[in-house]
C-alpha positions, 0 to 999 in steps of 0.5 A: 500500500503506498503512502496516500493509501495508508493515509486514507485508511488511517483517516477512515478507521483510526479513532472511529469512535471519536468520529461517531461521537462527532457525527452524533453531536453534529446531528443534534446541533443541526436539529436544535438549530432547525427546531429554533426556526420552527414554530407552531400555531392553531388553525381553526374552522377548517371545513371537514368534507364528509363522504360515504363508501358505496354501501352507505348514504349520508342523511340529507341533514349530514350533507347540509351540516358543516363540520369544522375542525381545528388543527395544530401545525408546525413550520416556518413562523413566517408561513404560519402567520399567514395561514387561513382555514381555506389553505387546508383540505380536510376529508373523511369517509364513513365506512361500515366499520365506523358504525356506532349505534342506531344509524350513527357512525363514529369517525376519527379525524387524524392528521393524515386526513388534513392536507396543506394546499400549498407547496411549503413544508408544514407538519400537522401535529394533531387535530384539536377540536372535533377529532371525533365526529358522529355522522348519521348515515343509512345503508344503501339498498336495492328494492323491488316494488310490484306494480298495481293497477285499478280499473275506471269506467266500464265496457259494454254489457257484451264484453269483459276484461280478462288478463292484464299484464304490465311491462316491466312487472315491477320497478327497482329502486336504490337508495337509503334504507329508510327512504325506500321504506317510505317509497310509494308507487301510484297504481296504474289507472286503466280507463275502460269505455263502452266503445272498447271491443278489442284487446289493446296495449297502452303506455301509462305513467306511474308516479313515484313518491319518495321525497328523498334525493337519495332514491334512484330508479334502476333500469333493466341494464343496471343503470340508475337515474332520477325518476319521479314518473315511469312509463309502463306498457300495459296490455288489457285483454278484452273478451266477450262477456259471459252469456247471461241466463234468464228465466222468463215466466208467463210466456203465452202459448200462441195457437197458429190457425190454419186458414185451410183447415176445418179444425180448431185447436185448443191447448190445456196450458195457456203459458210456459216458462222459458230459460234463455241464454245470450249476450247481456245486451240481447237478453235485456232487449228481449225482456223489453220486447217479450212479443218477440217470443213465440211459443206454439204447439206443434200439431203437424202430426195430428192436424187432421185427427180429432180428439185430445193429443199430447204434442211438443211445443215449438218456439221462435226467438231472436237468433242471438238468444238460445232456449235452454229449457221450456216448461212444460215441454209438451201440452195436450191439445184438443182438435175439433171441427169448427167450420 
């Protein structure tokens, strides 16, 4: 090893403990001098911005209320003298793990939640006022609401409504749990008139009543949007009305005279009872015009035979009405010469 090498080796390793002591003393002196240049101050009324993780929603009152914190900071005295609350940004997020009780969440505000907006070096020593804040929040849930409907107006007597279907069948909403408990969807109002004779489709709007800005409608593709009125396609099936059955008593038996016959026909029964069936409007019309009903004995097989005979009854009614039963079905007629 040459002479210069030996000198360098001796400088680095000889009396090493002295050099270590000297280095420590130098650091202490530097820190003392730097600390003498540092100072502390309290900055008050810094607005704390409160947010919530995806599974939670802040109560509207929490969103409107400004929570302010005070902090102690250290740094250059000249800079500290100029600090304002707006020079700092304070943010905390409410998490499920912060739950305390009955919808209240306890959130700790730490120096890590406070940041200086400028470029200078400042140290947030601690949060003084409101280092712990209690925040009202609710769970965010998704809920389905089945659609209901009501009928107004009437069809004519000859028609009735059958199956009613809606598309979508139910609506889905997302929002704060308590808000969804109070959510109401107005029934679809389906108006019917006597002029309607066929099935039809119609788009109707349902009104969503919730009174909470946190409530959103969830569309079929999973997207959410604000909605106070939602269009719904409604299909209404229109069917012929069930045939009405009616009993008509005291229908007179009519004897149809044959001008070419020399015989007179008389029946031992004067009236019959009919059970008829047909569309409600046709039955109504028949009851108002009983003269349209003809009941007579069928004497075609005994027309030229004097004496008493048992014969069936025949009848004639409007084509849209059917006879279900006639009582009696047969009568006794007496045929005698009269001309």
